[in-house]
C-alpha positions in Angstrom: 0.2 -0.3 0.1 1.1 3.1 -0.6 1.1 6.5 1.5 -1.1 8.9 0.8 1.3 12.6 0.8 -1.4 15.7 1.1 0.7 19.0 -0.2 0.1 22.1 2.1 -0.4 25.2 1.9 2.5 27.8 3.5 0.8 30.8 4.7 3.1 33.8 3.9 5.3 35.3 6.3 4.7 37.2 8.2 7.2 40.3 10.2 8.4 39.2 13.8 8.3 42.3 15.4 5.5 42.7 17.2 3.5 46.4 17.3 2.4 45.9 21.6 6.5 45.3 22.4 7.9 48.2 19.9 5.4 50.7 21.1 5.3 50.1 25.0 1.6 48.7 25.1 -1.2 46.2 26.3 -4.3 45.5 24.9 -6.8 46.6 25.6 -10.3 44.9 25.5 -12.1 49.1 25.7 -10.6 49.3 21.9 -12.7 46.9 19.6 -10.7 48.8 17.1 -7.6 48.0 17.8 -8.3 44.6 18.3 -10.6 44.1 14.7 -6.8 43.7 13.0 -6.5 39.9 15.5 -9.9 38.2 14.8 -10.9 37.1 10.9 -13.5 38.0 8.8 -15.3 35.3 10.4 -15.0 36.0 14.5 -12.1 33.6 15.5 -9.1 34.8 17.0 -6.4 34.6 14.4 -2.5 33.4 15.2 0.3 34.4 16.0 2.1 33.1 13.1 0.2 35.4 10.9 -0.6 38.6 13.4 3.7 38.6 13.4 2.7 39.4 17.4 4.4 37.3 20.3 4.1 34.9 22.8 3.0 36.8 25.7 1.3 39.6 24.0 -0.8 37.1 22.0 -2.8 35.3 25.1 -3.8 38.8 25.9 -4.9 39.9 22.9 -6.6 36.9 23.5 -8.0 37.5 26.7 -9.2 40.2 25.7 -11.5 39.4 22.7 -12.7 36.8 25.8 -13.4 39.2 27.9 -15.1 42.2 25.2 -17.1 39.1 23.4 -18.7 38.7 26.9 -19.2 42.1 27.9 -21.2 43.0 24.3 -18.6 44.5 22.8 -17.5 41.8 20.1 -19.4 40.0 18.8 -18.6 35.3 19.3 -19.6 35.2 15.7 -19.9 37.2 12.4 -22.4 35.6 10.6 -21.4 36.6 6.4 -23.9 38.0 4.3 
């Protein structure tokens, strides 16, 4: 039997400079416009490989998005129209 080889798509590399580390500020759940950059068009939190955020700030962005969702400042799911 032959093994099935799956082709994977390679994603475009992102600059590894964290904007939070460079500008010395922290993600905030009240800053909805700032958090929109780190959420996909479907409402999912985008990973650090695509956004270029360091591990520390990626977890803080995720926590801020979850807080904003809980307080109804940010939608849980964005449905296509």
